[in-house]
N, C-alpha and C positions, 0 to 999 in steps of 0.2 A: 443896923443900917444895910449891911451887905445882904442879909437874909431878906429884907424888904425889897431891895433892888432885884434880887433873884426872883422873888414872887411875881413882881411886876413884869419882868422879862418872860417868865413862863406863861403868864396871862396873855401877853402879846402874841407869843408864837402859837399858843394853843388855839387862838382865834385866827391866826394867820393860816395855819394848817400845813410837806416833807421837805426838809432842807436838802434839796438835791445837790449835794456837795460835789464840787469839782476838785477836791483834795484827796490825799491819800493818807494811809495810816501805817505806823510802825507799832507792833506789839510784841510782847515776849515775856519771859519769865527771868527774874534775877535769882541765882542760886550760888551757893558756895561750892568748894571743891568736892564736898561730900554729897552734893545734891540737895541739901536743905535749902528751902526757900528763904529769901532775904527780904523782909518788909522794910519800909521806910527809906529805901535808897532814892537818891535824887537822879533823875534821868534827864539828860539834855540831848536834843537833836539840833545840830548846827548846820544850816544850809551853807554848803561849801561856797556857793556863788555869791550869796548876799551877806553872809555873816549872821543872819537872823537866827536866833536861839529860841527853841521851843522846849518848855519844861514840863515834866510830869513826875510822879512818884510811884514807887511800887506799893501795891496793896499788902494787906496782911498775909496774903497767900503768895506774895512775891510777883504778882502779875503787874504789868504796866501797859499803858496804851497812850501813844501820842497821835492824836487825831487831828484832822483839819490841816495837815501839812501840805503846803504848796508842792506840786510835783517838782522833782529835782534831785540832786545828789546831796546826801547828808553824812555827817559824821556823828555817831552816837557815842555818848559817854555816860558811864554809871559811877556815881560817887557815894561813898558811905564810910564814915569813920572807922578806922581799923582795917580797912581793905584798900588794896591797890586800885587806882582808877582804871576802869575798863574802857577801852577805846575801840570802836568799830568803824573805820572809814569806809567810804565807797558804797554806801547804801543808796540804791536808786528807788525813790518813791514815785509810784505811778498813780495816775488818777483812778479813784474809786477802787483801789486795790490795797489789801492788807498784807504787809510784809512782816514776816515773823523773824525777829532777831533775839535769841536767847543769850543772856549774858551770865557767864560764870566768872565770879570775882574771886580773887586770891587774897589771903591774909597778908597784910603788909602796910607800909606807910601810905597815906593818901597822896603824898607827893610823888609816889612812884606810879608808872603807868604800864599797863599791859595792852599792847595793840595787837588786834587780831585782824589780819589781812584776808579777805575772802570776797568772791564775787556775790552779788545779790542773788538770792535763790531763784531759780526758775520755777520751781514747784510752788503751787498754791496750797498751803497747808491750813489756812485759816478760815476758809469759807467754801460752801458748796455751790456758789453762783457760777454761772457761765458768762465770762466776760473776756475782752480782748483789748489790749492797750497797744496803741500805734503812735510812735513819736513822729513829728514832722521831719526830723533828720533822717529817719528811716525812709520816709516817702520820697524825700529829695534825692535819695540815692538809687531810686528805682524808676523805671518808666511806667509809673502807675498814674500819678496825678499829671495828666498830660492835657495839652490843648486839643480841642475836638479836631477830627480829621478833615477829610476833603468833602464832607457832606454839606449841610446847610450852615448858616451863620452860627458861629460857636459862641463861647463866653469864656470868662476868666477860669483859671484853674479851680476845680471843685473839690474841697476836702472830702466830700462824701464818696469820692471814688475809692477811698481807702477800704470801703467794705468789700471790694472784690478780693481782698486778701483773706477774708474770713470764710470759714465753712458755713454752709447754710444760707449764704447771703448772695444777693445779686443787685446790680446797679447798671443803669443805661441812661445816659443823657439827661440826668436830673428829672427823668420822667418815670423811671421804674426803680424803686428802692424796696426790696423785699428781704426780710430776715426770718428764717425758720418758718416758712409757710404762712406767715401772717399776711393780711391784706396789704397790697401795695400802698406805699406812702402813708402808713399808719404810725410812723415813727415819732419819737419825741426828741427834740434837739435842745440841749442846754448849753449855754455859754456862760462860763464863770459861775456855774451852779444854778442858773435861772433860765426859765423857758425862753427859747428864741425860735420856736417853731413858727413857720409861716401859716398863720391862721386863715389867710385868704384862700390858699390852696396849697396843700402839702406837696403837690407835685412840682411846685416852683420854689425850690429851696434857695436858688441862687439870687433871689431878689434881696435877701438880707443875709447872705452868707458872710463869714469872716474871711480875711485874707489868709492864705495857706501859711505864709511865713510868719504870721502873727500868732499862730497856734503852736503851743509847746507840744501837746499830745491830746489824743482823744481816747477816752475809754468807752467802748461800745459793749453794753450789757445786752445779752441776747436771750437769757433764760433764767428763771427762778432767782432773780436778784433780790437784794435786801429790801426791807420794808421802806427804807427812806427813798427809794426810787419807785415811781409809778406814773400813772396816766400816760401809758405808752403801749403800743401794740407791737409793730415790727421794729423793735430795737430802741434802746435808750442811748442817745449819743451825748457824751459829756465832754465838752471841750474846755480845756484850760489854756489860757492865753499866756504868752511869754512875759517875763518880767525882767527888769534890769538887774544887774549884779554889781559887786564891788569893782569889777573890772569892765571897762568899756568893751562892748562886743557888738557885732552886727553882721550884716551881709548886704551885698548888692547883686542883682541877678537880672538876667534877661532870657526869656524863652521866645525864640524866634521861629516863625513858620513862613516858609516860602515855597511856592509850588515847584521849584526845581528839585525839591526832595520827594515830591509826590509822584506816584504813578498816575497814569491817565485813567479817566472814567470809562469803563467798558461800554461797548455798544454806542460809542459816539465817534464822530469823524470830523477832524479839523477842517477837511475840505468843504464841509457843508456851511461853515461860518466864514471861511476865508476866501472861498471861490477859487482856491489854488489847488489844482489837481495833483500837484506834486506832493501835497500833504494828505492825500487820500490814504486812508488806513491808519492814520495817526490819531490816537485818542486825545480828546480835549482835556487839558489841565487848566481849569479856571484859575485866573490870577487870584492869589491869596497873599495877604500881608498881615500877619498876626504877630503882635508883640505883647508878651506878658512880662513886664519889668517892674522893678521896685527896689526898695532897700529897707533895712532895718537897723536900728541902732539903740543900744540900751546901756545903762551904767548908772553910777550914783549921781545924784543931783548935787552939783558943785556950784556955789555962788561966791567964788573967790574967798575973801576973808570973812564974808557974812555967814556962810553956811557950808558945812562939810557933811555930805549925806552918806559917807561911807558907813556901812553896818546899819544905816537908818532909812534913808529915803532913796528910792531908785525910780528910774523911768524906763519905759521902753516904748519906742515909736516905730510904726510899720507903715509903709506906703507901697501899695501895689496898684498898677494900672494895666488894664488889658485894652489894646487897641487893634482893631481888625478892619481891614478894608478889602473889599472883593470886587473884582470885575468879572461878571458872570456872562458867559457867552453860550452856555449850553441849555438855557431855559427853553422849554417848549410849553405850549398851551393848545387848547382846542377852541376854535372860533367857527362860526357858521361859514359853510362853504358859499361860494358865489351862487350856486343854485339854491341853496337853503335860503339865502337872503332874498331871493325872488319868490320864495314859497314853493320851490320845486324840491320835493323830497323823494323823487324817484330813485335816487341812489341809495336811500335808506331802506328801501323795500327788501325784505328778506323772505325766505321760503315760507310756505304755507304752515300755519300753526296746527298743532295736533291736541287732541284731548284723549288721554289714555292710550296714546299711540296711534289713534285714528285721526284722519284729516278732519279739521274743524270746519263746520259750516254754520252760518247764522240761521235764525228761524225762517228766513225766506229761501234757504237752500244755497246761499252764496258762499264761496270759499272765503276764509279769513286768513289774511297774510300778516306776518309780523311787521309792525311799524307802519301799517297802512293808516293813512290820515283820512278821517271821516268829517263830513260836513255837519256841524252842530245845528244848522238851520233845519236840517231833515230829521231831527229827533222826533220819534213817534213810538207808539206801542205796537208791538208785533202781536199776532193772534194768540200767542201764549202769555201775553201780558208783559213781556220784557221790553226794555227800550232798545230800539235799533236806530241806525243811521245809515246813510249811503256814502260809500267812499268817494273821494275826489277822483276824477279821471286822471290817470297817470301819476296819482299821488302828488298833484299840484294844487296849492291853495290859490283860488282866484284873487286878483289884486284888490277887488272891492271888499274882501273879507280881512284884509290886513289892517291892523289897528294903527292909527297914526302916531299914537304915543310909542308903541312898540317899534315903529320904523325910525322915530327920532332916537330912541335908545340904540337901535341897531347901527345908526350912523356913527355912534361913539366907538363901536367895536372894530378893531383893526381888521383888514382883509387878510385872508389866509396867504401863506407863503409857499404852500405846496398843495397838491390835489388830493390829499388824504382826507378822509372824513374826520379822523381824530388825530391829535398831535400834529396839526397842520399849520401851526404858527410858530416860527422861531422867534422867541423874544429877543429883541435887539439887546446887544450887550449893555449892561447896566452896572452901576456901582452901588455898593451898600456898605455900611460900616456899623460897628458896635464898639462903644467905649464904656468900660466899667472901671471905676476908680474906688479903692478901698483904703483910706487912711484909718489908722487906729492909734490909740495912745493909752498907756497903762502906767499908773503910779502906785508904788507900794511903800508904805511907811511903817516902821517898827517903832512904836512909842517906847517899848521896853520888851524884855523877854516874854512878857505876858500879854501885851496888847499889840495887835497888827491890824492895819487898815490897807485896802486895796481899792482903787478906782480905775474903771475901764471905760473907754468910749471908742466907738467905731462908726463909720459912715460908709454905706455901700450905694453907689450911684451908677445907674446904667442908662445910657442914651443910645438910640439908634433910629434911623428913619424907617427901618423895617421895609426897605424897598423890595418890591417884587418884579420890577420891570415894567409895570404899567403905571404910567403917570396920569392916565386919564381919570376923569372925575369918578368913574366907577371903581377905582382901585379899593381893594380890601386892606391896603397897608394903613396901619395905625402907628404913628411914631411912638417909640418907647422912651419914657423919661421917668424911670423908677428911682426912688430914693428911700433908704432905710437908715435909721439911727438906732444904735444899741448902746446903752449905758448901764454900768453895774457899780455898786458900792458894797463891799464885803468887809465885815469887822469881826475879828476873833479875839477873845480874851480868855486867858487861863484864870479861872476863879479860885481854884485850889490846886495843889499838885495832882489831884485825880479828877478834876472837873473842868470842862472847857465849854464855853459859850460862843455861838456864832449867830450873826444876823446879817442879812443881805437884802438890798432893794435894788430894783432895776426898772428900765423902761425900754420897750421896743416900739418904734414909731416908723411905719412904712406907708408910703404913698404910691399907688399905682394908677396913674392916669391912662386913659385910653380914648384919645380924642380923634375921630375921623376927620378928614378934610371937609371944609365947608363947601356947600353946593346950593345953587339957586334952583329949587324945584320948579319954579315958574317956567324955566326953559324947556320942560318936558311937554308943556302944552296940555296937561290934563286939567280937570275941572278944579280940584281943590288940592292944596298942598298938605303935607303932614306937619308935625308940630316942631320940627327942628330943621335947620338948613343944612342938611347932609343928603348925600345921594342915598336913594332908597336901597333896601336890601332885597334883591331878587335871588331866589333859591330854586333848586330843582331843574335847572335849565339844560342838563346834560344827560343824553343817553350814552352810556360808557362804551357801547360798541359802535354806534353810528354817528355820534357827535352831538353838537349843540354849542354850548358855552361852558368851558372849564378853564378858568384863568388861574393865575397863582393865588393861592389861598384855598379856602374851602371849595371842593369840587362842585361845579354846577352853579356857582353863585356869582353875583356882582354886588359890590358895595358890602357893608358890614352891618349887622344888626345889633352890635354891642358897642357901647361907648359910654365913658364916664369922664366928667371934668376932673373928678378926683374920687378915688376909693382908698380909704386909709385903714390901717390896722394899728390901733393904739392900744398897747398892752403894758400896763404897769404890773410889776411883779414883787414879791417879797417873801422871804423865808427866814427861819430861825431854828436853832437846835441847841441842845445841851448833851454833852457826853460826860459820863461818869464811870470811873473804874472802881469797882467794889469787889474785893476778893478775887475770885476767878471770873468775874463777870465784867463785861464792858457794855454798859447801858447807854442808849442813845434815844432821845425823844426829840421831835421837831414838827414843824408845820410849814405850809406854803399857801400863798394866796396869789391867784392870777386873775386879773380883770381885763377883758378884751372888748373893744368896741370898733365898729366898722362904719364910720360916717361916709357919705358919698353924695355927689350931685350927678344924677343919672340921666343919660340920654338914650339908654337902651330901648330899641324899638320905637322911639319917638319919631324916627325918620321914616317909618312905615316898612312893613315886611310883606313882601308878595311872593307866595310860593306857587310854583308851577309843576304840572304833572302831565303825563301822557294821556290821562283820562279825558280831558276836555277835547282832545282831538282824536280820541279813540272811539271804539265801539262799546257803548255801555253794557250791551248784552254779555260781554266777556266776564263781568264781575261775578266772582265765585265759581267760574266754570272749571278751573284747573287746567287752563291751557299751558303749553310749555313756553309761552312768551305773552307779549302784549301787543295790542295795536296802539296807534298814536305815538306822538313824540312830544316831549316837553317843550322843545323849541317851537314846534308847530302851534302848540297852544298859546305860547307867548306871543307869536306873530299875530294871532287872532285876538289878543288881549284878554284871553280867559284865564283868570287866576284860579288856582285850586285852594288857596287859603289867603287870608288877609290878617295881618297882625298889627295892632296899634297900641301905643301907650303915650302917656303924657310925660313931660320932663318933671322929674321928682327929686326931692332932697330927703334922705332917710338915714337911719342909723340902726344897725343891728348890734347886739352885744350879748355877752354871757360872762360868767365867772366860774371859778373852781376853787375849792378849798380842800386841804388834806391835812391829816395829822397821823403820826406814827409813833410807835414804840418798838425798840428792838434790843436784843441782847446777844452778844457773842460770849458764849460760856465755854471756858477752857475746862472741860470735864477732867481730862487728864492731860499730860504733856503730849500725848499722841492724838487726842480726840478733841475736836472743837465742834460745838453745836451752836448753830445760828438759828434764832427764832425771832419772830416779830409779828406785829399786826399793823396794818395800815387802813385808814379810813379816808375815802375819797367822796366828795360831794361836788357834783358837776351839774351846772344848769345848761339849759338848751338856749340856742340863739333866739332872741326876741327883738322886735322893733321897739325902740324906746317909748314911743307914744301909742303902741298897739295898733299900728296902721298896716301891718302885714296881714294878708288874708290867710285863711285855711278852709279847706272844704270840709263841712260837717255833713256826713252822709245820713245822719238820723234826724236832721232838723227839717221842718217844712220850709219850702222855698216859695215865698210870695210871688216871685217872678215866673214861677212854674205852676201856679194854681194850687199851691200847697203840696206838690209832690215832694217826697223826702229828698234831701240834697240841697243844702244852701251854703252860701259863703258867709263866714263870720269873721269878726275882728275883735281882738282882745280889748280894743278901745271902747267898744259898744256892747259886747256880749256879757260883760261882768264875769268873765271866766278866764281861765288859762287854757291854752291849747293842750298842754301836757302837765303831768306831774313829775317833779324831779325825784330821782331814785334815792331813797334815804338809807339803803342797806348795803352800800358798797364797802364791806369789810373784807380785807384781803390778808389772810394769814400767810406767813412765809416760813419755811423750815429748810435748813441746810446743814450738811454734816461733812466734815473733812477728817479722815482717819489716816494718819501716817503709818502705814504698814511697817515700813522700815525707813532708814534715812533717805532712800532713793525712790520710794514708791508712796503715792498718796491715792487713796480712794475718796472720791468726792461725789456727793449726791445731793439732790435738793428738789423741792417742789414748792409751789406757791400759787395763790390766786391773785391775778394782776388785773386791775380794771383800766381800761383805756380812757381816752379823752372823749369829749362830746364831738359829734360830727362836725368836721370843719366847714367853713363857709362855702368852699367850692363855688365861689361866685354866685351863691344864693342871692347876694345883695343886688345883683343885676335884675332879679325877678321880684323883688319886694313890692314895687308898685304894681297896682292892678293893670294888667294889659288884656287886651281882647283879641282873640283869634277866631275869625269867622271862617269856618270850613265850607266846602262845597255842600249845597243842600242835598245832593245825591251824586251817585257815581257818574261822572262825565259832565255834570252840570258845573257852571262857573260860580265861584264864590263872589266875585265882583268883576268889574270891567276896568282895565287899565285907564280908560278914558276918564273914569270918575276920580281917580286918585284917592283922596281921603274921603270916604263917605260920612265921616264924623267931624269934618271941619265945619266951622261956622257958616251958615248959608247954604249947606249942601242941598241937593235937589230932593233928597229923601226926607228932609225934615228931621234928621237924627240930631240929637243934642250933642254938643262937643264933649269930648272925654276930659275929665279932670281928675285930680288926685289930692287927698284921699276922697273916695266916694263910698260912703257907707250904706248907700241906698240899695234896695234889693236888685240885683242883677245876676248875670250868669244863669239864664240867657238874657241878653239885651235885645230890645226891640229894634229891628232893622227897617221896618216899614209898619204902618198902622196895623196892629193885630197880628204881626208876624214876628215870632221869636224862635229862630232856628237854634238847634242845640249848640251850646258854647260852654267850654269847660274853664273853670279856674285853673291856674298853673301851679298852685301850691296846696299840698295837703300835709299837715303835720300830725303824725300818728300820736295817739294818746300816750303810748309807752316809749316815745322817742327820747325821753329824758333818761332812759336806762343806758348807762355806759356799757360798752362791750366788756365781757369777762372772759379771761383766759386762765386755764389751768396749765402751768408749766411744770415739766419735770426733766430731770437728767440723772444719769448714773454713769460714772466714768472713772478711768484710771489714768494717772499721770506717772511717768517713769523717767527718772534722770539717768541718761546713758553715760554722760560725762557732765562735769560742772557746767558745760556750755551747750549741751545737747539734751533736749527733752522731747519726749513723744507722749501723746495722749490720745485716747479714744473714749467716745462717750455715746451713749444712747440718749438722744434728745427728742422730746416730744411735747406736743401741746394740743389742747382742744380749745376752741374759741366759740363762744355763743354771744348772742345779742348784738352781733355786728349790724350796722345799718345796711339794710338790704331792700332798696326801693323796688327792685324787680319782683320781690315776693309779696308785694302789697296787693293781694288778690282783689280786694274791694275797689282799688283804684283803677283797675282795668275796666270797671263798669261793664262787664261782658257777660256773655251767656255761657252755660255749660250744656253739653249734650243731654245730661240727665234732666237738668231744669227745663230745657226746651220741650222735652218729651212729656214730663210730668205735668208742667204748667200750661203749655200751649199746644200740645199734641203734635209737635213737629219733630220729625226724625232726621238728624243731620246726615245719616248715611243714605237717605233717600234723595235722589236727584231732583225730584219735583219740589220737595220741601227746601232743599238747598237754594233752588232758584227763587222760590217764593221769598226767602229772606232778603234778596237783593232787590226785589220789586218795589216801586213806590206804593204807599199805603192806599193811594186812590186808584190803583189798577184793579181790573176785574178779578183776576185770580186771588189777590189779597182780600178783597171785599167779599169774595165767595166764602172764605174761611173765617174772616174776621169782620163781620158786617158792622160792628160798632165803630170801626175806623172810617166809616163813611162820614163821620164827624171828626175831623182831626183834633178838635179841641178835647176829645175824649182822652187823648194822651195827656195833654196839658194845654191850656189856652195859648194859642199862637203857634202851636206845632204845625209846621208846614206839611201840606198834603203831598209834596213831592219827596218826602223823606222816605227811605227804604224801611221795610218792615222791621228789619233787625234793629233799627234805631228806636222804634216804638216799643220794642220788647225789652230793651235794656233795663236794668234795675232802676237806673236814673236816666230817663230818656232825654232830659234837658241838657245832659252833658255827654261828652265822649270820655276818653280816659283822662285821668287826673294825675299829674306827676306827684309822687310821694316824696317830696323833699323832707329831709330830717326823719326818716324812718321808713318802715317799721323796723325794730331791732330783732329781725328773724334770721340773720345770717349765721352760718356755722362754718368753722374751719377745722380740719384734721391734719395733723402733721406728725410724721414719725421719721427718724433719721438715724443713721450711723455717721458720726462726725469724727474724723481723725485729723490730727495736726502734728507736725514736726517742726521744731524750732532749733536752729543752730545759731547761737549767739556769736558775735564777732570773734573768730578764731583764725589766726594766720591770714587775716585780710578777707575771710569769707563769712558771709551771713546767708543763711537759707531759711525759708519758711515754705512749707508745703501743707496743703490741706486737701482732704477728699471728703465728699459728702454723697452718701447713698440715701435717697429720701423719697417719700411719697407725700404728695400734697393734694388734698381734696377740699372741695369747697361746696357750699350751698348758699346761693343768693348773691354772692359777691366774689370779686377778685381784688378789689381795691377799696381804699377808704371812701371813695365816692363812686357812684355808678355813672356820673355824668362826665363825658369827654375824658375817657380813660383808656389806656391800652388794655387788651385782653378782656373785653366786656364779658360779664357772665351771660350765659345763654339759657333761656327758659324755654321748656317744652310746654308743659301743662302746669300753669301757675297754681291750679287748684289740686294738684297732686304733688305736694312739696317734696316728698321723699324721692320721687322720680327725678328730680332736678339735681340731686347730689352728683357731682362730677369731678373729673380731674381739673385742678386749677388751670386756666389758660396759660399760666406762667410756668407750668410743670417742667422740671428739668431733673430727671431721676438721678443722673450721675454728673457730678461736677468735680473736676480736678484742677487745682491751681498750684503753681510753683513760682516762687519769687526768690531770686538770689542776687547778690552783688559780690564782686571780688575786686580787690586791689592788689596789684603785683607788688611783692616786696623788693627791697634792695637785694642785689645779687653780686656775689664775688667781691674781691678786694680792690678792683679797679674803679675809682670814683667815676670816671667817665662812663664806663659800661653800666655801672650801678645806676647812674642817673638816667641813662637811656631806658633801662628796662623797668625801673620802679615806678610806682604810682600810676600805672595804667588801670583803668576801671572798666569793668564790664558788668552790666546788670541786665536782668531780664524778668519779664512777668509773662507767664504762660497760663492760659486758662482753657480747658477743654470741657465741653459739656454736651449733654444730649440736645437733639434738635428741637426746634419749636413745634408745638402741636399744630396740626391742621384741623380746622373745624369740620364736622360732618355736614354735608350739603343740606340745605333747607328743602323742605318738601314744596312741591308746586301745587298741592291739592287745595291750597287757600283755606284750610280748615280754620285757622285762627282768625282770618279775615271774616269768615262766615259767622264766627262766634263773637265778633266785635273786639278782637284782640290783635288786629293786623299790625304790620310793621310801623304804620304811621300813628298808631294809637298809643298815647302815653299810658303807662310807662314802658310799653313794649319798644318804643323808639330807641331805648338804650341797650337792648339786648334780648328782646323777646320778639313775638309776633309771627313766628313760624314754627311748625313742628319739623321733625327731621325725616329724612329719607331712611329707608331700611337697608342695613348692610347685608350683602349677599355672602353667605358663608363660603370660604375657600377661594374667593376671587381676590387677586392682589389689589391693594388699594392704590398703588403707584404704578405707573407705566415704566418708570426708570428709577434706579436707585438714586436718591438725591445726592449721595456722596460719590457718585461714579465719575464726576468730572467730565461727563460725556453729554451734557444737556445744552442744547442750543435753543434758548428761549424764543428766537425769532421763528423757529420751526416746530418746536416740541411742546405739546401739551402734556403735563406731567401726571395729572390725576386720572384715574381710570373710571370712566362713567359706568362700565359694567359691574363695578363693585357695589352699585347702589340701585335699588328699585324704589320708585315713589310710594309713599304711604297711600293706601286706598282712599278714595274720596270719603270724607266724613270721619276719618279715623286718625288718631295720633300715631306718629312714627314710633317705632320701638327702639331706635338706636339711641346710644348716649350722645352727648354733645362732642366728646373727644374720645379717642382711642389711643392707648399708649403706643401702638404700632403704626400710628398714622401721624408721622412727624416729618418735618422738613430737614434739610441739610444741617449738619453740625457746623458751627461757625467758631472756629478756634480764635482766641484772642492771643496773639503772639507779638510781644513787644521786646525790643532789644535796645540797649543803650551801650555806646562805646565812647570812652573819653579818657582824659588824663587830669590828674591833680598836680598843679605846680605849687609846691610847698616853698614858702618864703622864709620861715623862721625854723630854728632847731626844735622848738616845742611843738611844731606842726599845728599851731593855732591860727596861722595866717596862710591862706592858700587860695588859689584860683583853680576852679574846675571848669573845664571845657569838654562838652560831650555832644553827641548827637543821638537822639532817640527816634526809633521807628516803631510805628504800629502797623500791624499786618505785615511783618518783615518779609514774609515769603510771597506777598502779593496774591494771596489766594482769592479766587473769584467767588464772591458771595452773591448769590442770585436772590432776587426779591422773593418773598414767600409766595407760593402759588395761591391764588385767590380761590376760595375763601381761606382765611387764616385766623388765628386767635387774636392777633394784635390789631385787627381793624378798630377804628374808632368811630365816634359819632360823626355822621355825615361823610364817612369814607366809603367809597363804593365797594360792593363785593361782587365785581364783575365775574362772571363764570361760576356762580354758585349753583347754577342749574346744569346737572350732568347732561341734559339733553340740549343745551344751548349750542347753536351752530358756531363753527369757527368763522372769524372775520379776519381780513387781511388788508394791509395798506396797498398803495399802488405799486410798491416794490415786491409784493408777495410775502411780506413779513407779518407774522401773527399780531393781531391787535385784541383779540378776545377769544373766549372759549373756556370750557370747564378745565380748571387747572392751568390757566394762562399765567405765565410768569412775566410780569412787567419788566421789559428790557429797556424802555426808553430812558435815556440818561442813567443807565445802569439801575433802573427801578426807583430812582430818587426823584419822583415827579409828584405834583399835587395829586392827592388821592391815594398815593401808595401808603401801605401800612407803616406805622412808625417803626423805626429801627430796622427796617428791611432795606433791601437793595444793596448795590455794590459799596464796598468800603475799601477802595484800593489803598495800597501802601501810602502812608503819609509819614512825614518826618518833622522833627523840630530840633534846632540847635540851642543848647543850653550853655550859658556862661554864668558861673556863680563865684563870687569872691566873698570869703568869710574871714573874719577876724575876731 
């Protein structure tokens, strides 16, 4: 019967697929005094806290293994008739770590005992994997897991901050998490042995995080780990939650933040908000009230006379709540000046533009000035066939051209509070708050020494109004109300003295609603409303040098384009494993199953998206000319009601989902007493995200499109195509090999290598774009896509006769007809690569030495490297650019991109005389495809798929590569005389091709593309590159001193802790070329997928010329006066040619930003056993209040929709009315210390901030 049960269980877990255990292991050899091995000994490990006993037996070669031990302190005993009982107390078992304890038994009576007292070994003698264990108690004594500083709204303590203690790792604000050069946010997170990674977007880990004090410890595996661990890229995080014990124990704590501990924000002045001149020169300290408080309690379950849970049943309860309230008085925004509101843009007029250093003149010989506003009514063809217009006198739009809808919207925008063109509105003081609550509960039950059960449950709930100071209907603020539930059940059973079985099941359930405020669109006065009662999303309204609209939120926008009633991540999980000790081998086999679904009710883009550009109010002739600036202004185009794009969608209900399975087999082979060999094989099967009913679109580039006269390039749906978008990869076999050789009792050589497969691409809010939506671009450079007055041209009863949009719509479209017989180019938004189901593959290796200096001091150094392939890299999807190449233009069409006449021809409408002279067939626009508009430029007609522009390549292609090599050193001083120390140093090189993060959408350090069709040329330093990183953490508690009790009490139990991190500066990106080459080839910045990191070639570096005008670390930079980047270091790429520079250079970096934290406090001990104590301390971040300047623009950490003001070395300086810099090449944003909308993430001032900590433990 037992064999039958075992067969059934093996069948279950073999179809489940790796039991990512959150437990630890004790292994060793039993021998006698002569060294002969002892088989058949009974081994017991007793958990000191709970009394739980775990049993095993020694094999015929004397080896034993106790697997699946919950982390904690154990007492090991060895029993065998004829030998004294061997006892080894104080063994600390850590998560995912093998601890070796050899037992030498002595002849004698079994009633006698030999107790061996020794510390748990620091050396890792049993495996070659690279991993790090961090206990919560260690973090609680260091200023590492702290509340956010004085920047934006913070959140609850984040356990992922612990990675800053590790070599080769970096972490910033839940937005950047990298380990060993792997793409950002490619980690895997396990709680109680099962997957708890946020599948919506791995950059938002705090949505479903566990409470810090509910965590016992975390094991972070970073390289060549065992076969039981997988489906991870940048680190495998294994969290074990705390359990109750035989003694009641717990804690109560409060982390308090108040602005009186903070330094003021640089470049702010209290007099500007108080109108009190006596406060002039004092920096603003925004009101901050943060409390992170809670309690924990655990112990045996006692029900009076009915039940005594000692040694059997235990509970542990944790409650943590974060409450923050802010009163913010330093907010600034950009609103239209009083003159702009009247259509007077004379103040925006800047000097005459140049082409190749020569003054620019239009075809009529007229000078062309930057930001000059042109009359769209006067659009006509010049003698050379280009489109020209006449500028408005004095740069003033006449009142009759101002759109009435635009004027109604303008009435909603507040008036400026100063006379500057930008940063001219002081946002009135406003309040904001965030509350996060995390209760959790865990029950452990020991049925016997052979059967153990654990159940865990937690809830993470975060609410916030997300206030930004604007209560008007156009606010982009979306209240936050995220809730996530995590539950786990784990069962362990010892089947025989040498065989252990484990099974676990779990569920992660997260809901992330994002509901914008309601708004009646009828009040705008346009002809037709969109499909949901929310304020429309207006984008592109800002010129970052001379103004427009830039409110809190995404720069240059009003309203929001994204909204869901609900978006859920529902993830059931399961795993199972069997461990067997046989001779010198410890075998383990197991499997895991993860199923994930994302149901949603989606409002995204149903409120209408209207994009604006300078083109509609500029001079169309400038297109492709390579000017050092542009004409027109986005806000001027807005006032005239001329949109550059229109985006529409219906309200939809959909569900994406995928699943993964894995199975593994591994063996830890004790070859000799000094040599251990680990080997194993893992198999992963991962499916790609799919819509449950096949309603998600994908662009099929090789299928005829009925909506485009049969031209190749059509939209398909799995519901109707009788096909699958991709094939799942069936060959993800990952062998692992590790070796540990104990050279002598104090030295271990460890090495390993393995192939590790990552997980499928995460959702990254792909769910928002599952429903078909339609983006109508401008029919030509400078022409309007639509008029504001029309509102929704696809609403029922519209004047164009367009049919209403609905979903799902499987009929042929893209392009859609906008008028009888007119189908302008229109792109689908999703393209799924055929090979997208291939998971990323990494080859890890390491080789290092560990040396025990003293029993409590260990040093190690290792060479750690990896190579990654098949990472999801949308920016390398050349086909999706739907663009031209210089070679193709010449060979197919006879056009030379280096020839000025041919470059101009590409920008002209196909009905212009110069185009028709070269391409007479275009006299009939339908020769391109039926409905192709005659006003489209020639470049559009020559695209491979002229019915489309660029197509975003979601979920592929898997073309990304990473390279990583490093020297990693670590020093660990275990608690000795009150002192603990850990230091790490990393010297590393990080290279990438095609990606820097798990997703290319809305991410820090976007990858930069030069020529997408020359892949090798795009290999570059990772935007996250930090060649040198040093971190030091220590804590010290003063001992009792002297014989006088009073003096001893005064000086003892004072604590000091510190975390110091020093690293290389952030990379600065090479400036983009102004030759417009990629725009001329159809790959411009607005063309997907170039939107997320491509669209421009680079300027050429001038040898021998300094890249910076000042040393970033000189502490001599005044950003109100100084431009930092040297324009003389660059020359523009010649017209029609790609730049020769790399995207980044190692010697082109911004200032170093040390992280220096310090804590001071005291422990008040209540009892003699020192188990009950109160700790009170104060923690400071940036203890020396170093001035951190915002990174000069351009930088590597810009994000989607973040401006890159000053990317042009030839751009002129601009100043505010006080003579302070507002733009220019190398401009350092100083407003609010650089922490304003549009500033790069993690840049800007981070003045000293503090928190008070009170913690009572028993």
